[in-house]
Each structure stands twice: as structure tokens, then as C-alpha cells.
Short mmCIF file of the C-alpha atoms (twelve columns), coordinates in Angstrom:
data_MODEL
# 
_entry.id   MODEL 
# 
loop_
_atom_site.group_PDB 
_atom_site.id 
_atom_site.type_symbol 
_atom_site.label_atom_id 
_atom_site.label_alt_id 
_atom_site.label_comp_id 
_atom_site.label_asym_id 
_atom_site.label_seq_id 
_atom_site.Cartn_x 
_atom_site.Cartn_y 
_atom_site.Cartn_z 
_atom_site.pdbx_PDB_model_num 
ATOM 1   C CA . MET A 1   21.133  -17.886 -3.143  1 
ATOM 2   C CA . ARG A 2   17.961  -17.427 -1.131  1 
ATOM 3   C CA . SER A 3   14.857  -19.049 -2.547  1 
ATOM 4   C CA . GLN A 4   12.032  -16.813 -3.686  1 
ATOM 5   C CA . PRO A 5   9.402   -16.314 -0.964  1 
ATOM 6   C CA . GLU A 6   5.778   -16.929 -1.787  1 
ATOM 7   C CA . LEU A 7   4.770   -13.532 -0.403  1 
ATOM 8   C CA . SER A 8   6.247   -10.107 0.276   1 
ATOM 9   C CA . VAL A 9   4.315   -7.939  2.744   1 
ATOM 10  C CA . ILE A 10  5.074   -4.206  2.532   1 
ATOM 11  C CA . VAL A 11  4.234   -2.019  5.536   1 
ATOM 12  C CA . PRO A 12  4.891   1.739   5.127   1 
ATOM 13  C CA . ALA A 13  5.321   3.526   8.453   1 
ATOM 14  C CA . TYR A 14  5.699   7.149   9.479   1 
ATOM 15  C CA . ASN A 15  5.886   8.010   13.192  1 
ATOM 16  C CA . GLU A 16  4.210   4.718   14.093  1 
ATOM 17  C CA . GLN A 17  6.106   3.793   17.258  1 
ATOM 18  C CA . ALA A 18  2.862   3.399   19.225  1 
ATOM 19  C CA . ARG A 19  0.904   1.296   16.728  1 
ATOM 20  C CA . LEU A 20  3.444   -0.639  14.676  1 
ATOM 21  C CA . ARG A 21  4.646   -3.441  16.969  1 
ATOM 22  C CA . PRO A 22  1.199   -5.039  17.525  1 
ATOM 23  C CA . THR A 23  0.639   -4.995  13.769  1 
ATOM 24  C CA . LEU A 24  3.982   -6.660  13.054  1 
ATOM 25  C CA . VAL A 25  3.437   -9.302  15.733  1 
ATOM 26  C CA . SER A 26  -0.051  -10.042 14.393  1 
ATOM 27  C CA . TYR A 27  1.135   -10.335 10.794  1 
ATOM 28  C CA . LEU A 28  4.157   -12.437 11.685  1 
ATOM 29  C CA . ARG A 29  2.077   -14.850 13.754  1 
ATOM 30  C CA . TYR A 30  -0.497  -15.249 10.992  1 
ATOM 31  C CA . PHE A 31  1.852   -15.687 8.034   1 
ATOM 32  C CA . ARG A 32  4.169   -18.021 9.928   1 
ATOM 33  C CA . GLY A 33  1.142   -20.145 10.710  1 
ATOM 34  C CA . ARG A 34  0.401   -20.566 7.011   1 
ATOM 35  C CA . GLY A 35  3.630   -22.515 6.527   1 
ATOM 36  C CA . GLU A 36  4.781   -20.666 3.394   1 
ATOM 37  C CA . ALA A 37  7.964   -18.629 2.984   1 
ATOM 38  C CA . PHE A 38  7.383   -14.889 3.267   1 
ATOM 39  C CA . GLU A 39  9.184   -11.633 3.928   1 
ATOM 40  C CA . LEU A 40  7.850   -8.613  5.786   1 
ATOM 41  C CA . ILE A 41  9.376   -5.343  4.585   1 
ATOM 42  C CA . VAL A 42  8.825   -2.282  6.764   1 
ATOM 43  C CA . VAL A 43  9.610   1.043   5.107   1 
ATOM 44  C CA . ASP A 44  10.259  3.757   7.687   1 
ATOM 45  C CA . ASP A 45  9.351   6.920   5.812   1 
ATOM 46  C CA . GLY A 46  11.690  9.282   7.642   1 
ATOM 47  C CA . SER A 47  10.033  8.928   11.041  1 
ATOM 48  C CA . LEU A 48  10.961  11.403  13.769  1 
ATOM 49  C CA . ASP A 49  10.068  9.014   16.590  1 
ATOM 50  C CA . SER A 50  11.292  5.521   17.495  1 
ATOM 51  C CA . THR A 51  9.650   3.662   14.599  1 
ATOM 52  C CA . THR A 52  12.989  2.330   13.340  1 
ATOM 53  C CA . ALA A 53  13.953  1.125   16.822  1 
ATOM 54  C CA . VAL A 54  10.638  -0.750  17.094  1 
ATOM 55  C CA . VAL A 55  11.315  -2.550  13.806  1 
ATOM 56  C CA . GLU A 56  14.923  -3.312  14.723  1 
ATOM 57  C CA . ARG A 57  13.846  -4.921  17.994  1 
ATOM 58  C CA . VAL A 58  11.356  -7.139  16.183  1 
ATOM 59  C CA . ALA A 59  13.830  -7.924  13.382  1 
ATOM 60  C CA . ALA A 60  16.566  -8.964  15.836  1 
ATOM 61  C CA . ASP A 61  14.809  -12.286 16.425  1 
ATOM 62  C CA . THR A 62  12.785  -12.489 13.237  1 
ATOM 63  C CA . PRO A 63  14.605  -13.308 9.962   1 
ATOM 64  C CA . GLU A 64  11.484  -12.590 7.887   1 
ATOM 65  C CA . VAL A 65  11.564  -8.876  8.768   1 
ATOM 66  C CA . ARG A 66  13.479  -6.408  6.641   1 
ATOM 67  C CA . LEU A 67  13.766  -2.670  7.289   1 
ATOM 68  C CA . ILE A 68  14.177  0.040   4.679   1 
ATOM 69  C CA . ARG A 69  14.803  3.376   6.333   1 
ATOM 70  C CA . LEU A 70  14.346  6.612   4.367   1 
ATOM 71  C CA . ALA A 71  16.334  9.521   5.768   1 
ATOM 72  C CA . GLU A 72  13.481  11.989  5.243   1 
ATOM 73  C CA . ASN A 73  9.727   11.809  4.925   1 
ATOM 74  C CA . CYS A 74  8.902   11.306  1.233   1 
ATOM 75  C CA . GLY A 75  5.222   10.281  1.291   1 
ATOM 76  C CA . LYS A 76  3.248   7.045   1.572   1 
ATOM 77  C CA . GLY A 77  3.373   6.377   -2.171  1 
ATOM 78  C CA . TYR A 78  7.143   6.723   -2.211  1 
ATOM 79  C CA . ALA A 79  7.459   4.430   0.797   1 
ATOM 80  C CA . VAL A 80  5.278   1.699   -0.718  1 
ATOM 81  C CA . ARG A 81  7.149   1.935   -4.021  1 
ATOM 82  C CA . SER A 82  10.464  1.608   -2.153  1 
ATOM 83  C CA . GLY A 83  9.180   -1.596  -0.597  1 
ATOM 84  C CA . VAL A 84  7.808   -3.035  -3.835  1 
ATOM 85  C CA . VAL A 85  10.988  -2.516  -5.846  1 
ATOM 86  C CA . ASN A 86  12.871  -4.445  -3.141  1 
ATOM 87  C CA . ALA A 87  10.253  -7.217  -2.853  1 
ATOM 88  C CA . ARG A 88  11.095  -10.741 -4.027  1 
ATOM 89  C CA . GLY A 89  7.791   -12.528 -3.465  1 
ATOM 90  C CA . ARG A 90  5.621   -14.244 -6.064  1 
ATOM 91  C CA . LEU A 91  2.826   -12.208 -4.536  1 
ATOM 92  C CA . VAL A 92  3.154   -8.676  -3.123  1 
ATOM 93  C CA . LEU A 93  0.810   -7.326  -0.457  1 
ATOM 94  C CA . PHE A 94  0.894   -3.903  1.096   1 
ATOM 95  C CA . ALA A 95  -0.884  -3.156  4.352   1 
ATOM 96  C CA . ASP A 96  -1.190  -0.195  6.704   1 
ATOM 97  C CA . ALA A 97  0.921   0.039   9.835   1 
ATOM 98  C CA . ASP A 98  -2.079  0.589   12.104  1 
ATOM 99  C CA . GLY A 99  -3.429  -2.923  11.571  1 
ATOM 100 C CA . SER A 100 -6.876  -1.686  10.561  1 
ATOM 101 C CA . THR A 101 -7.253  -4.739  8.294   1 
ATOM 102 C CA . PRO A 102 -6.603  -8.076  10.046  1 
ATOM 103 C CA . PRO A 103 -3.998  -10.262 8.309   1 
ATOM 104 C CA . GLU A 104 -6.587  -13.042 7.939   1 
ATOM 105 C CA . GLU A 105 -8.242  -10.952 5.215   1 
ATOM 106 C CA . PHE A 106 -5.299  -11.911 2.992   1 
ATOM 107 C CA . GLU A 107 -7.136  -15.143 2.201   1 
ATOM 108 C CA . ARG A 108 -9.991  -13.248 0.558   1 
ATOM 109 C CA . LEU A 109 -7.546  -11.438 -1.715  1 
ATOM 110 C CA . ARG A 110 -5.555  -14.547 -2.491  1 
ATOM 111 C CA . HIS A 111 -8.698  -16.392 -3.555  1 
ATOM 112 C CA . ALA A 112 -9.374  -13.579 -6.036  1 
ATOM 113 C CA . ILE A 113 -5.837  -13.898 -7.441  1 
ATOM 114 C CA . ALA A 114 -6.232  -17.685 -7.678  1 
ATOM 115 C CA . ALA A 115 -9.467  -17.098 -9.605  1 
ATOM 116 C CA . GLY A 116 -7.583  -15.132 -12.255 1 
ATOM 117 C CA . ALA A 117 -7.208  -11.546 -11.031 1 
ATOM 118 C CA . ASP A 118 -3.871  -9.779  -11.422 1 
ATOM 119 C CA . VAL A 119 -4.646  -7.320  -8.629  1 
ATOM 120 C CA . ALA A 120 -6.970  -7.877  -5.662  1 
ATOM 121 C CA . ILE A 121 -7.865  -4.856  -3.537  1 
ATOM 122 C CA . GLY A 122 -9.582  -4.746  -0.171  1 
ATOM 123 C CA . SER A 123 -12.777 -2.726  -0.112  1 
ATOM 124 C CA . ARG A 124 -14.628 -1.030  2.738   1 
ATOM 125 C CA . VAL A 125 -17.534 -0.226  0.434   1 
ATOM 126 C CA . VAL A 126 -18.357 -3.559  -1.196  1 
ATOM 127 C CA . ARG A 127 -20.201 -5.607  1.401   1 
ATOM 128 C CA . THR A 128 -20.890 -9.282  1.966   1 
ATOM 129 C CA . ASP A 129 -21.984 -11.521 4.834   1 
ATOM 130 C CA . GLY A 130 -19.405 -11.883 7.564   1 
ATOM 131 C CA . VAL A 131 -17.652 -8.579  6.816   1 
ATOM 132 C CA . SER A 132 -17.722 -5.605  9.173   1 
ATOM 133 C CA . VAL A 133 -16.469 -2.080  8.445   1 
ATOM 134 C CA . ARG A 134 -16.304 0.430   11.282  1 
ATOM 135 C CA . THR A 135 -15.498 3.939   10.157  1 
ATOM 136 C CA . ARG A 136 -16.692 7.461   10.888  1 
ATOM 137 C CA . LEU A 137 -19.384 9.461   9.107   1 
ATOM 138 C CA . HIS A 138 -17.167 12.398  8.128   1 
ATOM 139 C CA . ARG A 139 -14.669 9.994   6.542   1 
ATOM 140 C CA . ARG A 140 -17.436 8.372   4.505   1 
ATOM 141 C CA . LEU A 141 -18.631 11.770  3.252   1 
ATOM 142 C CA . ILE A 142 -15.123 12.875  2.271   1 
ATOM 143 C CA . GLY A 143 -14.605 9.500   0.610   1 
ATOM 144 C CA . ARG A 144 -17.630 10.002  -1.612  1 
ATOM 145 C CA . ALA A 145 -16.377 13.399  -2.749  1 
ATOM 146 C CA . PHE A 146 -12.916 11.914  -3.413  1 
ATOM 147 C CA . HIS A 147 -14.439 9.109   -5.482  1 
ATOM 148 C CA . ALA A 148 -16.130 11.659  -7.732  1 
ATOM 149 C CA . LEU A 149 -12.663 12.943  -8.660  1 
ATOM 150 C CA . VAL A 150 -11.334 9.399   -9.027  1 
ATOM 151 C CA . ARG A 151 -13.800 8.844   -11.864 1 
ATOM 152 C CA . LEU A 152 -11.961 11.508  -13.855 1 
ATOM 153 C CA . CYS A 153 -8.733  9.488   -13.571 1 
ATOM 154 C CA . GLY A 154 -10.003 6.413   -15.375 1 
ATOM 155 C CA . VAL A 155 -11.086 4.079   -12.577 1 
ATOM 156 C CA . PRO A 156 -14.830 4.785   -12.332 1 
ATOM 157 C CA . ASP A 157 -15.829 1.200   -11.542 1 
ATOM 158 C CA . ILE A 158 -13.837 0.806   -8.305  1 
ATOM 159 C CA . ALA A 159 -15.796 1.759   -5.206  1 
ATOM 160 C CA . ASP A 160 -12.870 2.036   -2.766  1 
ATOM 161 C CA . THR A 161 -9.454  2.893   -4.168  1 
ATOM 162 C CA . GLN A 162 -7.940  3.950   -0.832  1 
ATOM 163 C CA . CYS A 163 -8.182  0.894   1.386   1 
ATOM 164 C CA . GLY A 164 -4.576  0.182   2.420   1 
ATOM 165 C CA . PHE A 165 -4.743  -3.565  1.793   1 
ATOM 166 C CA . LYS A 166 -3.881  -4.610  -1.762  1 
ATOM 167 C CA . LEU A 167 -2.412  -7.775  -3.271  1 
ATOM 168 C CA . PHE A 168 -0.583  -8.072  -6.590  1 
ATOM 169 C CA . GLN A 169 0.970   -10.834 -8.579  1 
ATOM 170 C CA . GLY A 170 4.687   -10.089 -8.154  1 
ATOM 171 C CA . PRO A 171 5.543   -9.288  -11.794 1 
ATOM 172 C CA . VAL A 172 2.429   -7.112  -12.056 1 
ATOM 173 C CA . ALA A 173 3.440   -5.114  -8.980  1 
ATOM 174 C CA . HIS A 174 6.880   -4.424  -10.449 1 
ATOM 175 C CA . VAL A 175 5.426   -3.317  -13.796 1 
ATOM 176 C CA . LEU A 176 2.945   -0.936  -12.166 1 
ATOM 177 C CA . PHE A 177 5.234   0.569   -9.545  1 
ATOM 178 C CA . SER A 178 7.959   1.115   -12.152 1 
ATOM 179 C CA . ARG A 179 5.525   3.504   -13.853 1 
ATOM 180 C CA . MET A 180 4.330   5.211   -10.697 1 
ATOM 181 C CA . ARG A 181 5.028   8.881   -10.136 1 
ATOM 182 C CA . THR A 182 2.845   9.965   -7.219  1 
ATOM 183 C CA . ALA A 183 4.620   10.058  -3.861  1 
ATOM 184 C CA . GLY A 184 1.583   11.017  -1.778  1 
ATOM 185 C CA . PHE A 185 -1.637  9.373   -0.630  1 
ATOM 186 C CA . SER A 186 -3.247  9.296   -4.093  1 
ATOM 187 C CA . PHE A 187 -0.748  6.754   -5.384  1 
ATOM 188 C CA . ASP A 188 -3.414  4.028   -5.067  1 
ATOM 189 C CA . VAL A 189 -5.510  5.717   -7.747  1 
ATOM 190 C CA . GLU A 190 -2.497  6.054   -10.021 1 
ATOM 191 C CA . VAL A 191 -1.565  2.376   -9.634  1 
ATOM 192 C CA . LEU A 192 -5.119  1.180   -10.317 1 
ATOM 193 C CA . MET A 193 -5.455  3.514   -13.293 1 
ATOM 194 C CA . MET A 194 -2.224  2.098   -14.742 1 
ATOM 195 C CA . ALA A 195 -3.496  -1.430  -14.130 1 
ATOM 196 C CA . ARG A 196 -6.502  -0.579  -16.286 1 
ATOM 197 C CA . LEU A 197 -4.263  0.897   -18.998 1 
ATOM 198 C CA . CYS A 198 -2.125  -2.265  -18.984 1 
ATOM 199 C CA . GLY A 199 -5.167  -4.524  -19.231 1 
ATOM 200 C CA . TYR A 200 -4.703  -6.194  -15.849 1 
ATOM 201 C CA . GLY A 201 -7.707  -7.712  -14.125 1 
ATOM 202 C CA . ILE A 202 -8.701  -6.039  -10.840 1 
ATOM 203 C CA . ALA A 203 -10.903 -7.714  -8.236  1 
ATOM 204 C CA . GLU A 204 -12.447 -5.561  -5.507  1 
ATOM 205 C CA . VAL A 205 -12.930 -7.738  -2.445  1 
ATOM 206 C CA . PRO A 206 -14.871 -6.885  0.743   1 
ATOM 207 C CA . VAL A 207 -12.671 -7.056  3.846   1 
ATOM 208 C CA . ASN A 208 -13.088 -6.505  7.547   1 
ATOM 209 C CA . TRP A 209 -11.744 -3.106  8.538   1 
ATOM 210 C CA . MET A 210 -11.804 -1.055  11.719  1 
ATOM 211 C CA . HIS A 211 -10.788 2.571   12.233  1 
ATOM 212 C CA . GLN A 212 -7.740  2.870   14.477  1 
ATOM 213 C CA . PRO A 213 -7.061  6.012   16.548  1 
ATOM 214 C CA . GLY A 214 -3.910  7.971   15.864  1 
ATOM 215 C CA . SER A 215 -4.290  8.503   12.118  1 
ATOM 216 C CA . ARG A 216 -1.509  10.472  10.402  1 
ATOM 217 C CA . ILE A 217 -3.978  11.961  7.888   1 
ATOM 218 C CA . ASN A 218 -5.132  15.556  8.329   1 
ATOM 219 C CA . LEU A 219 -8.553  15.507  6.692   1 
ATOM 220 C CA . ALA A 220 -8.446  19.208  5.831   1 
ATOM 221 C CA . THR A 221 -4.976  19.658  4.328   1 
ATOM 222 C CA . ASP A 222 -4.479  16.123  3.020   1 
ATOM 223 C CA . SER A 223 -7.861  16.101  1.252   1 
ATOM 224 C CA . ILE A 224 -6.869  19.226  -0.662  1 
ATOM 225 C CA . ARG A 225 -3.472  17.752  -1.469  1 
ATOM 226 C CA . MET A 226 -5.008  14.494  -2.679  1 
ATOM 227 C CA . ALA A 227 -7.490  16.327  -4.887  1 
ATOM 228 C CA . TRP A 228 -4.605  18.185  -6.516  1 
ATOM 229 C CA . GLU A 229 -2.702  14.932  -7.002  1 
ATOM 230 C CA . LEU A 230 -5.696  13.446  -8.819  1 
ATOM 231 C CA . LEU A 231 -5.766  16.376  -11.234 1 
ATOM 232 C CA . VAL A 232 -2.028  15.914  -11.864 1 
ATOM 233 C CA . ILE A 233 -2.533  12.165  -12.455 1 
ATOM 234 C CA . ARG A 234 -5.292  12.885  -14.969 1 
ATOM 235 C CA . ALA A 235 -3.073  15.368  -16.824 1 
ATOM 236 C CA . ARG A 236 -0.201  12.857  -16.942 1 
ATOM 237 C CA . ARG A 237 -2.503  10.229  -18.344 1 
ATOM 238 C CA . GLN A 238 -3.720  12.566  -21.073 1 
ATOM 239 C CA . ARG A 239 -0.081  13.246  -22.001 1 
ATOM 240 C CA . GLY A 240 0.632   9.504   -22.236 1 
ATOM 241 C CA . GLU A 241 3.224   9.506   -19.463 1 
ATOM 242 C CA . TYR A 242 2.191   6.098   -18.112 1 
ATOM 243 C CA . LEU A 243 2.866   4.085   -21.244 1 
ATOM 244 C CA . ALA A 244 6.438   3.160   -20.299 1 
ATOM 245 C CA . PRO A 245 8.459   2.560   -17.115 1 
ATOM 246 C CA . HIS A 246 9.537   5.725   -15.366 1 
ATOM 247 C CA . VAL A 247 13.320  5.532   -15.440 1 
ATOM 248 C CA . ALA A 248 14.150  9.171   -14.707 1 
ATOM 249 C CA . PRO A 249 14.055  10.502  -11.109 1 
ATOM 250 C CA . TRP A 250 10.469  10.964  -9.951  1 
ATOM 251 C CA . SER A 251 9.275   13.088  -7.036  1 
ATOM 252 C CA . ALA A 252 12.725  12.380  -5.657  1 
ATOM 253 C CA . PRO A 253 13.539  12.814  -1.974  1 
ATOM 254 C CA . PRO A 254 16.160  15.372  -0.960  1 
ATOM 255 C CA . PRO A 255 19.749  14.403  -1.843  1 
ATOM 256 C CA . THR A 256 20.417  13.383  1.749   1 
ATOM 257 C CA . ALA A 257 17.755  10.669  1.689   1 
ATOM 258 C CA . ARG A 258 18.989  7.118   1.529   1 
ATOM 259 C CA . ALA A 259 17.656  3.639   2.105   1 
ATOM 260 C CA . VAL A 260 19.201  1.231   4.579   1 
ATOM 261 C CA . ALA A 261 18.215  -2.416  4.579   1 
ATOM 262 C CA . VAL A 262 18.421  -4.393  7.788   1 
# 
């Protein structure tokens, strides 16, 4: 039986053939250098390009890499959840495929976990010396409007819910993602809201972050979709739907979708 790795890194990817390999190489180099056992799980969310082929080429010579391939695009939340439920690490980190957050920022989050937090989330809003965030003005303005809606969902004290760099104690990740229902981009808010409901400690940690060209987010349509998801999350919370694990099918992919581990 394989021993439990110290860390599972989840990387959701959709049509990321151009940006994914440098991110994987960077993360593999960094985490191998730490000298602790880890696994890197890439979830291909039904990509239409060569994302899977990129991962397979890296995985051919890299035993730490695992691929989960979804037959159709199901959403970032669904992809991250698929990775988490297959993760074996004592700690679970998920990070974006574009490499906007350097892997070295993991140390900031791990220090927060070591200090007693159950969940440590990277933040582009909280600032400290030695941290640089390079983003665009229109994204900051949309982010402020989004945060106003986030307050309605029960996480008013978190400045940046959407940074794609979050670390969980392993058992905590499995508890939260077993209750998760949102398949789209607003899943972060849902997970953090559930963490509050469960009484888990959340640390918001400033991290270095740089905007990467080639984003898959359409600011017009996806902003509207995310706003609707927040209203749905709030309604579910009021109905008490997050008090127990979600065993029944949730936002399920089409019947043809399947996961393949490599």
C-alpha cells in the first residue's frame, strides 16, 4: 500500500495547452525540492485542445503526477471537487493552471496552518511587505462589486474569496467538498461559507500574484453567472442544505462524462 503523501496539489485545467506545462514544471521542481512526499493531480475539465496530452507527456516521467480527465466541461468547481475527493494528502492545495501564484507562496499558507488554521487562503487584497499583486483596474472594480454579494452569503470578513490558491487540512477539505454543490466559479464562496458554518478557522494570507494572459473567464457573461450562483448559494444556506454531506447527484455532468486516472 502506498504511504500517504504530505501534500496533494490539485490543478483544474480547461483548454490550457499553452499555459499548463510551465506551471506543472515549476510546481514539480519546487515541491520535489522540499523533500516531502506529494502528489500533483491535474483535472482536465473536458478540454477541447491538447491539455490531456500535455499532462500525459509530463506524467510519463513523473510518478507524482496524476491525471483525471472529465469527458465534458463541467465547471471549475466540479473539477476541483473531483480532484479533492481523489486526494490522499495530509494537506490539500488547489492552484490555478496559469501559474499566477508562484509555488513558493505555499510556505505562507502552510505557516498559517501550522499556527492553527484549518483553511489558509491566498489573498490579493490583504497586503504585507514583500508581496506584489499585479492585476488590472477593471478586474479590481468587478471584484469589489462581487464582494458586496459575497457578504450576503455569510463570509463578510474575507477580502478575497476568489484567489485560486487555497490550502486545507486534508480531513477538512474532504468534509467541505463533500457538502459542495456549486460547479461553477463561485464554488470558492460556497466552500468558505461552509467552513464558517462548520466552525473551521480560516486564515487569509497575502500572496504574490500576477495576472497571466489567456484567461478563460469572460468578464461579462461569467460575472452574471457568478452573481446568480451566489444568490443560489444564499438560498441553499437559508434552507439548511449545507448541514450534511451531499450524497445525491449534484450538478452532475452529462451521462457520458467519466473520469480516467493516469
